[in-house]
N, C-alpha and C positions, 0 to 999 in steps of 0.2 A: 381141676383145681380150685379148691374157692380163698377166702381171703378172714379166714378166723383166727388167719396167725398173728395176721397184725390188724382186727379188731378187737384182739384179745386185749391191745396194747393201751388201746383209744378208750377213750371217758367219754365224746361225748363227738360228734362229728354233726357242722352246720352248713346247709349248703343258705347263701344269702344271694337271690338274685339284684340284679338293677331294675327297677318297678321299670313298665315302658313308656320309652321316647313319649306319645305321648302326652301320657296322665302326664308326666314333669316335667311337657314345657307349659301343660296348664296350669301348672306353680309356680308356677315362672324360674325352672331350673331344665341346667342344660342334664347332657348322658354321659357319664362320665368314659372313658375308653376302652372302660371296661367292662365286662357285664356279671359280674360275676363276686364273690368272694367265701374261702372253705374257709370253715373254721377246724379244728383238732385239736382236741381239750387229752393233754397227757398228765397220768402224776409228778409224772418227773423228766426231765431230760432221756434217762437212761431206757423210759420205758418209751419216747417219742425216737429215741436210735435204732431201738427193740424192733418197734412197727415196719421203718423204711428197711430195716433191715429185714424183714425177714419171706417167703420166698410169695408167698398173697402179693404181696407191694410188691413185689422186684417180677412178677413171671405172670401179673394182675389185671392189676392196678397201676402200674408204671406204664405195660404198657398201651392198656384202652387210650389212655391221659392224649394221648394224641390225637384220636381223636375229636377231643374239646377244650384243649389249653396248649395254646404257643409254648413252648418250654423257653423261647425269647425269652418271652413275653412274661414270667411266670416271679414272683419275687416276693418273698420268705420274711416272713418275722418275726422271730418267737416272743411270743408278751409275758410281760406276770399280770394277773389282776390285780386293779388297785381298785376297790368298790370309793367309787363319793359321794353315793347319794342310791341308797335302795329304797 
């Protein structure tokens, strides 16, 4: 079973990984408690709902999430882009 039905509702998928702790420390920064962020872009809330209701999400993606994600620590935010500078 694939995830094409999930992906068909997503315009863009981005993984943002935190820089290594040593690199952050050398720049005078500290690491976050989170090691990454995922961005999912959809054309509408309806498309996003369809993606998460899909068999590909429920039967493949969601089952795999427990291998790399602590559901009790997940923060979900639905946003709208406001371009401040191009």
